[in-house]
C-alpha positions as CSV (number, residue, x, y, z in Angstrom):
1,M,-31.7,-2.8,-37.4
2,S,-33.0,-6.2,-37.1
3,S,-33.3,-7.4,-33.7
4,R,-30.5,-10.2,-34.6
5,V,-27.9,-7.5,-35.4
6,K,-28.9,-5.3,-32.3
7,S,-28.2,-8.2,-30.6
8,V,-24.8,-8.8,-32.0
9,A,-24.1,-4.8,-31.4
10,A,-25.0,-5.3,-27.8
11,I,-22.8,-7.9,-27.0
12,Q,-19.6,-6.4,-29.4
13,K,-20.4,-3.3,-27.1
14,I,-20.1,-5.4,-24.0
15,V,-16.8,-7.3,-24.8
16,T,-15.3,-4.1,-25.6
17,L,-16.0,-2.3,-22.7
18,Q,-14.7,-6.0,-21.1
19,Q,-11.6,-5.2,-22.6
20,R,-11.4,-1.5,-21.9
21,P,-10.7,-1.5,-18.0
22,F,-10.1,1.8,-17.5
23,Q,-11.6,5.3,-18.7
24,F,-10.2,8.5,-19.4
25,S,-11.8,11.6,-18.2
26,G,-10.8,15.2,-17.4
27,K,-9.9,13.9,-13.8
28,G,-7.5,11.3,-15.6
29,I,-7.8,7.3,-15.7
30,R,-10.6,6.1,-13.3
31,A,-11.3,2.2,-13.5
32,R,-14.7,1.2,-14.7
33,T,-15.8,-0.6,-11.2
34,E,-19.0,0.0,-9.2
35,K,-19.2,3.0,-6.8
36,I,-16.4,3.3,-4.4
37,E,-16.5,1.9,-0.5
38,V,-16.5,4.0,2.3
39,N,-15.5,3.9,5.8
40,M,-13.7,1.1,5.6
41,R,-10.7,-0.5,8.0
42,V,-7.8,-0.2,5.9
43,L,-3.9,-1.5,6.7
44,A,-1.2,-0.7,5.1
45,I,1.9,-2.9,5.6
46,G,5.7,-1.8,5.0
47,A,8.8,-3.4,5.8
48,H,10.6,-0.1,7.0
49,P,9.2,3.3,8.8
50,D,9.0,5.7,5.6
51,D,8.0,3.1,3.0
52,I,4.6,3.4,3.5
53,E,4.7,7.2,3.3
54,M,6.8,6.9,0.7
55,Q,4.6,4.6,-1.8
56,C,1.0,4.8,-1.0
57,A,0.9,7.9,2.3
58,G,-1.3,10.0,-0.5
59,T,-3.8,7.0,-0.9
60,L,-3.9,6.8,2.9
61,A,-4.6,10.3,3.4
62,L,-7.7,10.5,0.9
63,C,-8.9,6.9,3.3
64,T,-8.9,9.0,6.4
65,K,-10.9,12.3,4.5
66,R,-13.4,10.0,3.4
67,G,-14.1,8.5,6.9
68,D,-12.0,5.0,6.7
69,Q,-9.9,4.0,9.8
70,V,-6.4,3.6,8.7
71,F,-3.5,1.0,10.4
72,I,-0.1,1.4,9.4
73,A,2.1,-1.9,10.5
74,I,5.8,-1.4,10.3
75,V,7.6,-4.9,10.2
76,T,11.5,-4.0,10.9
77,D,12.6,-1.2,13.3
78,G,14.7,0.6,10.4
79,G,17.8,-0.1,12.4
80,C,19.9,-0.1,9.5
81,G,19.3,3.1,8.5
82,S,21.9,5.5,9.6
83,P,25.5,6.2,8.6
84,T,26.8,6.9,11.8
85,L,24.6,5.7,14.8
86,S,24.3,2.4,16.2
87,R,21.2,0.5,15.4
88,Q,19.5,0.5,18.7
89,A,20.0,4.5,18.5
90,I,18.4,4.5,14.9
91,A,15.8,2.4,15.6
92,K,14.4,4.3,18.6
93,M,14.6,7.6,16.7
94,R,12.8,5.7,13.3
95,F,10.0,4.8,16.1
96,K,9.8,8.4,17.1
97,E,9.8,9.4,13.6
98,A,6.7,6.6,12.6
99,K,4.3,7.9,15.3
100,R,4.4,11.7,14.4
101,S,4.1,10.4,10.9
102,A,0.9,8.5,11.5
103,K,-0.4,11.0,13.7
104,I,-1.2,13.2,10.9
105,I,-3.5,11.4,9.1
106,S,-4.7,9.8,12.2
107,A,-3.7,6.3,11.7
108,K,-3.0,3.7,14.6
109,L,0.8,2.5,14.2
110,I,1.2,-0.7,15.1
111,W,5.5,-1.5,15.6
112,M,6.3,-5.0,14.8
113,N,9.6,-4.5,15.6
114,F,11.6,-7.1,13.8
115,T,15.4,-6.4,13.1
116,D,16.1,-4.5,9.9
117,G,17.7,-6.5,7.3
118,Y,17.0,-10.0,8.8
119,F,13.3,-10.6,7.9
120,F,12.4,-13.8,6.9
121,E,9.9,-16.5,6.7
122,N,9.4,-18.4,9.8
123,E,6.6,-19.8,11.6
124,E,6.7,-17.3,14.4
125,H,6.7,-14.7,12.0
126,R,4.0,-16.1,10.0
127,N,1.9,-16.3,13.1
128,R,2.7,-12.2,14.2
129,F,1.2,-11.5,10.5
130,V,-1.9,-14.1,10.8
131,D,-2.2,-12.2,14.4
132,L,-2.2,-8.6,12.5
133,I,-4.5,-9.4,10.2
134,R,-6.7,-10.4,13.0
135,E,-6.6,-7.3,14.9
136,V,-7.1,-5.4,12.6
137,K,-9.9,-6.9,10.3
138,P,-9.1,-4.9,7.5
139,D,-11.3,-4.7,4.3
140,F,-8.5,-4.4,2.4
141,M,-4.5,-4.2,3.0
142,I,-1.9,-2.1,1.0
143,I,1.6,-4.3,0.9
144,H,4.8,-4.4,-0.7
145,S,5.0,-5.6,-4.3
146,P,6.5,-9.2,-4.8
147,N,9.4,-7.6,-7.4
148,D,10.9,-4.6,-4.9
149,Y,14.2,-4.2,-4.4
150,H,14.5,-5.0,-0.9
151,S,14.3,-8.6,1.0
152,D,12.8,-6.9,3.8
153,H,10.0,-5.4,1.0
154,I,10.0,-9.0,-0.6
155,Y,9.2,-11.2,2.6
156,A,6.7,-9.0,4.3
157,G,4.8,-8.4,0.5
158,K,4.5,-12.3,0.5
159,M,3.9,-13.0,4.0
160,A,1.2,-10.6,4.1
161,S,-0.4,-11.6,0.9
162,D,0.1,-15.7,1.7
163,V,-1.0,-15.4,5.6
164,S,-4.4,-13.0,4.5
165,L,-5.5,-16.5,3.1
166,L,-5.7,-18.5,6.4
167,V,-6.9,-15.6,8.6
168,T,-10.4,-16.8,8.5
169,A,-9.3,-20.6,9.0
170,P,-10.2,-22.5,13.1
171,S,-7.4,-24.5,12.6
172,I,-4.8,-21.6,12.1
173,K,-4.0,-21.5,16.0
174,T,-2.6,-18.1,17.0
175,N,-3.6,-15.4,20.2
176,L,-6.2,-13.9,18.4
177,P,-9.7,-15.8,16.7
178,P,-10.2,-16.2,12.7
179,T,-11.4,-13.4,10.9
180,E,-15.1,-13.6,8.8
181,K,-13.9,-12.3,5.9
182,M,-10.1,-12.4,4.1
183,P,-9.1,-9.2,3.2
184,C,-8.6,-7.7,-0.6
185,V,-5.0,-7.1,-1.0
186,Y,-3.5,-4.4,-3.5
187,Y,0.4,-3.9,-4.4
188,M,1.8,-0.7,-3.6
189,D,4.3,0.8,-6.3
190,T,8.0,-0.6,-6.1
191,T,11.1,1.6,-5.1
192,A,11.6,4.1,-8.0
193,G,9.0,2.3,-9.9
194,I,11.1,-0.1,-11.5
195,E,9.4,-3.1,-12.9
196,F,5.9,-2.1,-11.7
197,I,2.6,-1.4,-14.5
198,P,-0.3,-0.2,-12.3
199,E,-3.4,-0.8,-13.4
200,I,-5.4,1.4,-11.0
201,Y,-3.7,4.9,-10.5
202,V,-5.5,7.0,-7.5
203,D,-5.1,11.2,-7.8
204,I,-3.2,12.2,-5.0
205,T,-3.0,16.0,-6.0
206,E,-4.9,17.4,-2.9
207,T,-3.0,15.0,-0.5
208,V,0.8,15.3,-2.0
209,Q,1.4,18.0,0.8
210,T,0.2,15.5,3.4
211,K,2.0,12.8,1.9
212,K,5.2,14.9,1.6
213,K,4.7,16.4,5.7
214,M,4.2,12.7,6.5
215,L,7.7,12.0,4.9
216,L,9.2,15.4,6.7
217,C,8.6,13.7,9.8
218,H,11.3,11.1,8.9
219,R,14.4,13.5,9.3
220,S,16.9,11.0,10.0
221,Q,16.0,9.0,6.3
222,D,16.4,12.4,4.6
223,L,19.6,12.7,5.7
224,W,20.1,8.6,5.0
225,M,19.1,9.4,1.3
226,K,20.9,12.5,0.5
227,D,24.0,10.7,1.9
228,Q,23.6,7.2,0.3
229,Y,22.0,8.5,-3.1
230,G,22.4,12.4,-3.6
231,M,18.7,13.1,-3.6
232,S,16.2,14.6,-0.3
233,I,13.6,12.1,0.7
234,T,10.8,14.7,-1.0
235,E,13.0,14.4,-4.5
236,S,12.9,10.8,-4.7
237,M,9.1,10.7,-3.5
238,E,8.0,13.6,-6.1
239,V,9.7,12.0,-9.1
240,T,7.4,8.8,-8.7
241,A,4.5,10.6,-8.2
242,R,4.5,13.0,-10.4
243,Y,5.8,10.0,-13.2
244,R,2.5,8.4,-12.2
245,G,0.6,11.5,-12.5
246,L,1.6,12.3,-15.7
247,Q,0.5,8.5,-17.2
248,C,-2.9,8.8,-15.7
249,G,-3.5,12.8,-16.7
250,V,-3.6,14.3,-13.4
251,K,-0.1,15.9,-11.2
252,Y,0.1,13.7,-8.8
253,A,-0.3,10.0,-8.3
254,E,-0.1,6.4,-6.6
255,G,-0.1,3.2,-8.4
256,F,-1.1,-0.3,-7.6
257,R,-1.9,-3.5,-8.7
258,Q,-4.9,-5.9,-7.3
259,L,-4.0,-9.4,-6.0
260,R,-6.7,-10.9,-7.8
261,T,-6.4,-15.0,-6.6
262,Y,-9.0,-16.8,-5.6
263,P,-11.1,-15.4,-3.3
264,R,-9.7,-12.7,-2.5
265,A,-10.4,-10.3,-5.9
266,N,-12.8,-7.8,-5.6
267,T,-15.3,-6.1,-8.3
268,K,-15.7,-3.1,-6.0
269,R,-13.4,-0.1,-6.3
270,L,-11.9,0.1,-2.8
271,L,-9.2,2.8,-3.2
272,P,-9.9,6.2,-3.3
């Protein structure tokens, strides 16, 4: 084979690899990326207590297992989550449930305590989010997808992605000083996986029982799910996790997409 033909073949191989972001192995689909990072600071932001457990707790359990420090921020108090209790009573209960859940994976819980169902964008809320990221200084964040079903999810996810661009700016004055770097951002799955096509899968087969245990801490929401939707909280989780697992060749998985806007994209695989 001539040197020119070899060069053309090499270029074609490179193009092919660039067009194939995933590879399939006996352990499922894996992204073609650099080596996985460890010992990072991870911030997961959920609009309500139990959102994180439902969508990414298996991944967070793997993060703590590899040595990462995990922070779970809950934006609202969950005060709408009961068919019988008052807003104050259910919010108090859900705070206790969230603490028990976070403790299972030794995650630090950050309770932001906004009103459930009434979270929206304003300067005060934005500054609180800037301080949240400045306090944690995460290497990466996991947030709600912009097309999720609930307005609290949508606004919380949008605000987290928006302010992640501002946390390094000295001119943005909040209670905490600027960080040295912007975090990478990953979107977690939507509720029931509707209108969400993962580009990254995490095999959570070994941590799905931990995920289930964390969800069961939210007993009030198990009752709420049965009352409102005729399905237990763990049934709902298992359906989605099994479906995502089917897509990537493992038993259980969680799906993610990466925010790739400048300058927050990253070539390394940060998720487990």
